[in-house]
Rosetta silent file (secondary structure, phi, psi, omega in degrees, C-alpha in Angstrom):
SEQUENCE: MNPIIAILKEHNVTDAQINDVFQALTQNPMMAMSIIGQLGIPPEKLQQLMGLVMQNPALIKEAVEELGLDFTKVEAAQAQLKK
SCORE:     score description
SCORE:     0.000 S_00000001
   1 L     0.000  142.169  178.301  114.787   86.376  119.312 S_00000001
   2 L   -59.935  134.833 -176.913  112.667   86.157  116.204 S_00000001
   3 H   -63.227  -28.364  176.974  114.050   83.452  113.832 S_00000001
   4 H   -66.655  -48.155  178.827  114.007   85.836  110.843 S_00000001
   5 H   -63.291  -39.390 -179.988  116.111   88.361  112.732 S_00000001
   6 H   -60.487  -44.183  179.075  118.343   85.537  114.026 S_00000001
   7 H   -63.381  -42.754  179.525  119.127   84.338  110.481 S_00000001
   8 H   -62.253  -45.414  179.983  119.903   87.888  109.376 S_00000001
   9 H   -65.710  -34.615  178.644  122.204   88.475  112.367 S_00000001
  10 H   -59.351  -26.326 -179.571  123.859   85.092  111.783 S_00000001
  11 L  -106.263   29.547  173.626  125.015   86.475  108.433 S_00000001
  12 L    58.334   32.274  174.163  126.384   89.695  109.890 S_00000001
  13 L   -80.182  128.108 -176.493  123.479   91.842  108.761 S_00000001
  14 L   -71.281  161.138  177.274  123.634   95.031  110.822 S_00000001
  15 H   -59.372  -38.130  179.079  120.773   96.265  112.969 S_00000001
  16 H   -63.148  -41.720  178.617  120.394   99.210  110.585 S_00000001
  17 H   -66.864  -38.973  177.708  120.066   96.842  107.612 S_00000001
  18 H   -62.380  -44.300  177.069  117.543   94.700  109.509 S_00000001
  19 H   -60.304  -41.497  178.898  115.522   97.817  110.262 S_00000001
  20 H   -60.603  -42.669 -179.921  115.719   98.775  106.569 S_00000001
  21 H   -61.068  -49.378 -176.797  114.407   95.338  105.520 S_00000001
  22 H   -74.299  -28.619  173.124  111.441   95.480  107.864 S_00000001
  23 H   -64.761  -42.393  177.524  110.793   99.146  107.109 S_00000001
  24 H   -64.014  -38.310  177.537  110.648   98.162  103.433 S_00000001
  25 H   -60.348  -34.422 -179.133  108.295   95.298  104.329 S_00000001
  26 H   -74.983  -20.531 -175.802  105.941   97.833  105.909 S_00000001
  27 H  -108.710  -42.745 -175.753  105.969  100.000  102.796 S_00000001
  28 L  -155.640   94.434 -176.096  106.673   97.783   99.795 S_00000001
  29 H   -56.382  -32.651  179.342  107.184   94.027  100.261 S_00000001
  30 H   -67.139  -37.244  177.041  108.596   93.608   96.748 S_00000001
  31 H   -65.340  -36.983  179.120  111.266   96.199   97.518 S_00000001
  32 H   -61.834  -38.749  178.920  112.090   94.305  100.714 S_00000001
  33 H   -62.804  -38.530  177.839  112.776   91.176   98.687 S_00000001
  34 H   -63.934  -44.362  179.804  115.239   93.149   96.581 S_00000001
  35 H   -63.072  -44.511  179.882  116.992   94.467   99.687 S_00000001
  36 H   -60.542  -39.088  179.840  117.179   90.968  101.204 S_00000001
  37 H   -63.920  -22.548 -177.920  118.716   89.672   97.961 S_00000001
  38 L   -93.379    2.295 -175.665  121.517   92.236   98.264 S_00000001
  39 L   -83.749   -6.165  177.552  122.553   91.271  101.806 S_00000001
  40 L    78.346   23.594  177.353  124.901   88.503  100.689 S_00000001
  41 L   -78.548  132.476  179.509  123.068   85.680  102.436 S_00000001
  42 L   -57.059  145.949 -175.438  123.973   82.279  100.929 S_00000001
  43 H   -52.680  -38.919 -178.387  121.180   80.840   98.727 S_00000001
  44 H   -67.567  -35.863  177.266  120.452   77.915  101.047 S_00000001
  45 H   -74.043  -35.823  177.534  119.970   80.234  104.047 S_00000001
  46 H   -63.420  -39.940  177.941  117.945   82.637  101.929 S_00000001
  47 H   -64.844  -40.936  177.525  115.695   79.732  100.958 S_00000001
  48 H   -62.181  -43.383  179.419  115.349   78.786  104.639 S_00000001
  49 H   -60.969  -46.448 -179.153  114.470   82.382  105.487 S_00000001
  50 H   -66.626  -36.081  176.635  111.833   82.568  102.758 S_00000001
  51 H   -61.534  -42.407  177.098  110.434   79.202  103.861 S_00000001
  52 H   -59.221  -45.909 -178.268  109.996   80.532  107.398 S_00000001
  53 H   -64.608  -43.465 -177.079  108.160   83.576  106.111 S_00000001
  54 H   -69.632  -38.434 -177.747  105.917   81.577  103.773 S_00000001
  55 H   -79.644  -26.331 -175.725  105.050   78.901  106.358 S_00000001
  56 L  -143.148   75.777 -178.617  104.576   81.284  109.255 S_00000001
  57 L   -59.005  -20.439  178.526  103.731   84.852  108.191 S_00000001
  58 H   -62.473  -21.254  177.812  103.128   85.712  111.861 S_00000001
  59 H   -63.052  -31.351  177.692  106.923   85.783  112.220 S_00000001
  60 H   -65.138  -45.517  178.823  106.954   89.011  110.225 S_00000001
  61 H   -59.593  -45.173  179.212  104.531   90.566  112.694 S_00000001
  62 H   -59.733  -43.956 -178.926  106.647   89.364  115.621 S_00000001
  63 H   -65.424  -42.795  179.607  109.823   90.771  114.057 S_00000001
  64 H   -61.288  -43.426  178.449  108.178   94.103  113.266 S_00000001
  65 H   -66.688  -39.519  178.922  106.938   94.366  116.853 S_00000001
  66 H   -61.707  -33.955  179.943  110.349   93.314  118.207 S_00000001
  67 L   -85.781   -6.176  178.784  111.925   96.123  116.177 S_00000001
  68 L    77.860   25.874  178.844  109.298   98.612  117.344 S_00000001
  69 L   -95.114  173.105 -175.792  107.845   99.269  113.884 S_00000001
  70 L   -93.295  109.253 -177.005  104.187   99.782  112.930 S_00000001
  71 H   -70.880  -23.284 -179.947  102.561   96.485  111.860 S_00000001
  72 H   -61.525  -28.512  177.224   99.456   98.215  110.489 S_00000001
  73 H   -70.394  -34.401  175.998  101.632   99.394  107.599 S_00000001
  74 H   -64.391  -45.521  179.712  102.598   95.772  106.866 S_00000001
  75 H   -61.211  -41.232  179.246   98.930   94.801  106.811 S_00000001
  76 H   -64.431  -41.051  178.681   98.127   97.693  104.465 S_00000001
  77 H   -64.898  -40.105  178.475  100.966   96.667  102.132 S_00000001
  78 H   -64.613  -40.749  178.532   99.744   93.061  102.121 S_00000001
  79 H   -64.014  -37.634  179.059   96.202   94.198  101.283 S_00000001
  80 H   -64.077  -38.743  179.844   97.572   96.310   98.434 S_00000001
  81 H   -67.376  -30.600 -177.916   99.387   93.278   97.011 S_00000001
  82 H   -75.102  -15.203 -179.056   96.196   91.213   97.056 S_00000001
  83 L   -74.198    0.000    0.000   94.401   93.730   94.806 S_00000001
């Protein structure tokens, strides 16, 4: 299991909420951060989660593929942020 998804599940985040987070990542990464902040994950685990994402962005791609979402939308959102 993807470590991002594992941390979310460890904190009783439902599959629907996980899908919402990654759906938001594919459309608007800043919105996804807001959603993640509302999940009630303790700050130290949230920091660990963000560290994983920052050190290994490929984990997002793996999680998106594991959830069956479209990674090309994530890439498009990332390109939009770089502008």
